[in-house]
N, C-alpha and C positions, 0 to 999 in steps of 0.2 A: 845901323843896317842903313845903308844907302839907297837911295831911290833910283829905280832903272832910269836911264837918259830918256827922255820925251823923245816920242817919234816925230820927224818933221812933217810939218803941213804941206799942201800941195805948194804954197807960196814959197816954201824954202827947199824944196825937192829940185835936185837937178832935171833937166830935160831928160837924160837918159834914164833916170828913173821913173819921171812921170809916163814916159813912154813904156816902161814895164808894167806900171800899173794897168795903162790902157790895153795893152796886151792880154793881159788877165780877164781885165773886164770884157773885153770883146769875146773871150771864150767862155765867161759866162753867159753872156746871150746868146751865143750860138749853140753851146753845148749842154747848158744847166750847169747849175754852182757846183753840184757833188760832182760831177765828172771834171769840171774846170779845176777844181780844189785838188783832186786827184791826180790827174795828168798833166795840167798846165797852171800849176801854182805861180801866183806873183814871185818873179826872181829878180829883186833889185840888184844892181850892179854897182852903184856910185857911193850912197851914204853908208858909212860902217855900220850904224845903228840899224839900217834897214836890211843891210846884207847880212847881219848877224840873226834876224828873225827866223823862227822855224817857218815852215811851210803854212800853217794854220794862221800864224799870227800875221805873216806876209799878205795871206789873201784876206784877212779881216781888214788890214790896213787899206790895201787897194779898194775893197769894197767900202769903207769909209768916207774915201774922198769923193764919191758922187752918189748921192742918195738915189738916182735915177739909173745907175750904172752907167754902162757905154753910152747909150742915149742921151743920158744927161751930160756927161763930158763932151759931147760932140755939140749940144745945145750952149753950153757954157762956154767952151772954147772956140767953137765956130771949127767949120770942117777941115780949113786948110791946116791950122794950128794942130788939131787933134791929128791928121793925118802926118803931120811932119813930126810930131812926137812918137806915134805909134811905130812910124818908119823907122827912126832912129833907133830905137829899141828892137825891131826887127831885124836890122841889119847889125846890131851888135850881137843877137842872139845866133844869128846865121853864122857869124864870124867864130863864135866860141864853139859851134858844132862841127867846125872843119876839123 
């Protein structure tokens, strides 16, 4: 039996996938974890291992990146960088919805 591939860390994720995680964390902050997990799960778009995760595992991965959620992300990354990543994923998500 082979081990499943390791999930990418923040440092090895693409900017697009980082933004996807931030989108989910923002929804957790604004709407609560249960609602966000059901209606706005983390949806990764670049890394094949992340794209293959089911909704629950993707949400768990996003939550594991910052112990303090979106606030922790903004504190660690700085507002400009967090906004850039968030907007990158938001633009990609809107493009997929068309």
